[in-house]
Phi, psi and omega in degrees: 000317180298319180298323178297315179298314182295319178296320179296316180297320180298331181275348185287147176275330179282131179299130182223139171248138185231122179254111179273106183266002185300306182297317178303317183290328182296333179287344184242066179296335179287350184278349183253136182290329179031246184274001181264017181273179176235152176239123181052041176081003181240140176293154178295145177286161177304324178296318178293322179295332179285347180238066184298333180297339180257333190237346185291146175268105185260005185245357181243146180236149178289134180237145353289162181163229188302318178301330176294322178295318177302314181297318179297315179297319179296317179300317179297320180292323181292328183287343181270162178294137181290135173215168177274069180233166180251137179268012182297329178298317178294319181289332175296317178297317178297323179298316179298316179298316180296318181295317179298318180297314180292321181294333180283356179089007180271142178217000000 
């Protein structure tokens, strides 16, 4: 899916900047509530946690955290002149920094 988006952007005449946050986000699995959420004030049961396709919360993120990083990266991209380029190289560097930070036990 990402490749389709990137190929389409390269063909566009209008200058577009695209920030691929997928790799950056993969380093922070703890940033997503997923199966650690609650339903009606109760944590999911172990059986429910084993079936994330039915019970996981896929639309909420822990705050502060990863969404703040996305916003910072987006702000940096908006301040630059628009071109048909991908900011994934910058987000890859940010991913490495984030991964190093998380691996060191800092949160």
